[in-house]
N, C-alpha and C positions, 0 to 999 in steps of 0.2 A: 510339324512332326507330331503324330498322335501315338499314344501308348494305350493298349487295351489289355484287360484281364479276361482270360477265358472263363466264362461262367457256365459252360456246357458240362454235362456229366461226363462226357467223353474227352479224353486228352486232346483229340484233334477235332472237337466238335465245332469250333468256330470256323465258319466258311468265309466270312467277310465282316468288316466293321458293322456293328449293330446286330449281327446275327450270332447269338451264342457267346457274346462277350460284353464287357462293360468298359467304357472310357475311363481311364485312370488319370492320364496327364497329357497335356498338349503343350508344345513349345513352338513359339513363332517369334517374329522379330520384336514384338512388343514385350513378351515375357513368358512366364510359365503359368499355365492354367491347371488348377486342380478341380475336377468336376465340370469343366467347361473347355470347349475346343476353340474359344475365342477370348483369350485373356486380354483385359483392358489395362493392366498394370504389370510391373515387373513380377509381382506375384498376385494372382487372382484366384481366390478360393470361392467356389460356388457350393455352399453347404456349410455345415457346422465346422467350427474350428476350435480346437482345444490346445492351449499352450500351457505346459507345465514348467514350473520354476520361473526364474526372472526373465523379463523382456525389457529391452531398451529401445525407445523411439527418439531419434534425434530431431525430428520435426513434429508437426501437428498430427494429432489423432482425431479423425472424424468418425463419429458414430451416427448412422442414419436410423437407428432404432433405439432400443432400450439397453442401457449399460447397467448390468447388475453386478454389485460387489458383494461377495459372500464373506461377510465378516471382516472386510477390509475397508480402510478409509483412505481417500485421496487427499493429501495435504499439498496445496499449491506452494511452490517455492516463493519465498518472500524476499525479493531482491532489495527492498527498501524499508528497513526498520532502523530508524536513527534516534538516538537519545543523547541529550545534552544536559548536564547539571554542573553548576559552578558554585564557587564560594560566594559569601555575602559581599555586596558592593554598595557603594553610596551613589546617589544621583541627585540632581537638582533640576531647575527649569530647562536647562539645555538638553537633558535626557542622556541615556546611555543605551548601548546594546547589551542585552542580558544573555541570551543563549542563541546559538546558531547551529543549524543542521543542513546538510546537503545530501541529496539523493540522486541516483541515476534512474530515470523512468524508462523502462524498456518499451512500453506501449501504453496507449491511452487507458485511463482509469481514474482512480480517486486516491487522494492522500488524506488520511484521517489524522488530525493534529490535536494534541492535547498539551496545554501549557498551564503552568500555575506558578504562583510566587506568594511570599509573605512580605508585606510592606510595613515597615515601622515608621509611624509618624513621629517626628522628633518632639521632644519636650520643648515648650516655650513658656515664657513667663511674662512677656511684655504685653500688656493689655492693648487691644486694638489690632494685634497681629492677625492676619487672615491668610487663608489658602483656599484656592478653588480646586478643581478636579486634579486627581492624580491618575495618570493613564498608564495602562499596561497593554501594549499593542502586539499583534501578530502581523508580521511584515513579509510580503513576498519579494525577496531581493531580486529574483530573476525577472520580475515584472516591473523593474524600475523603482524598487522600494515602496511598493503599494501596500498601504495598510488594509488588510482584508478582514480583520476582526479586532475588537477592542473591549477591554474590561476597565470600566471606570471605578477605580479602587475607592475613591471618595467623591461621589458625585455632587455633594452639596458643599457650598462655601462655608467654611468654619471661621469664626472670629473668636479669639480668646478674650474674655472680659474679666479675667481674674478668678473665675470659678469653673471654667470649662474643662473638658477632658484633655489630658496631656499624654504624650507618649503612646498613642493608640497603635494597635497591631491589627492590620486589615489584610484580608485574603483577596487575591486576584486569580481568576481562572478563565481559560478560553478553551472551547471545544469547537472544532471546525472541520468540515469535509470540503476539500478543494478538488474540483475536476482538473485533470492534468493530461497533457499529451507527452509523447516520447521526447526525451531530452533531459537535460540537467535541471535540477530545481534546488534553490537555496532559500531557506526560511530563517527568520530570526524573530526574537521578541525584544521589545524596547520598553523603557519606562521613562516617564518625565512628569514633572509637576512641581508645584511650589512657587515661590517668588524670590527675587534676588535677596531680600532681607531675611530669608529663612535659613536655618541650618539645613544641612544635607539630609535627605531621606536615606533609609537603609533598606535594601531588598535582599532577602535570603530565602532558603528553601525553594529555590526556583529550578524549574526543569522544563524541557521542551521535547516532546516525543512526536515523531512523524512516521506513519505506517502507510505503505503503498499497497493498493489492491487493484488488480487489472479489472477491466470491464467484464471480461469473460475468461474462463479457465479452459 
């Protein structure tokens, strides 16, 4: 069904479609056409379209040309921004879980992860006491507790000879971008180090932040 507007100077000037009139709208089994008599969607507009006030799209919006924003900014929804921060805790050679975050990933993209902590090396006075590396790890729990990044807080072996430094405070930090697919994701940080004859280490000021970004908006 086609609807035409009379473009003739006379009220009865239109003698047939295309003669003295202009196509305004067409309706067929597919949808409604504005400016076209062959709509290819529920609403098919051939020509410029102006929308005033708010519009809501429940599904995807496809732009085959240039999208111009006059003084407006598109901010993507951030379904996954998680943050964890806890109180100070002690740890030794067996290690501990420090912070844990879980996200629901709606579609493939990246998770940017930032983790940090302050590690207190305990005081010791017995000559010959030594310690090797103290590790601060980023672990992908969803992938079978896979260590995906590591910060070696104290990469060198230290032996106290009666005049060495005691009670050191060291910083650990990790920044990592993890490619992800749709599904659930759980991440955690862990810490371990020392030897059985050492006092416990102490970790505080620790936090873990994970931010999800889709591959495309």
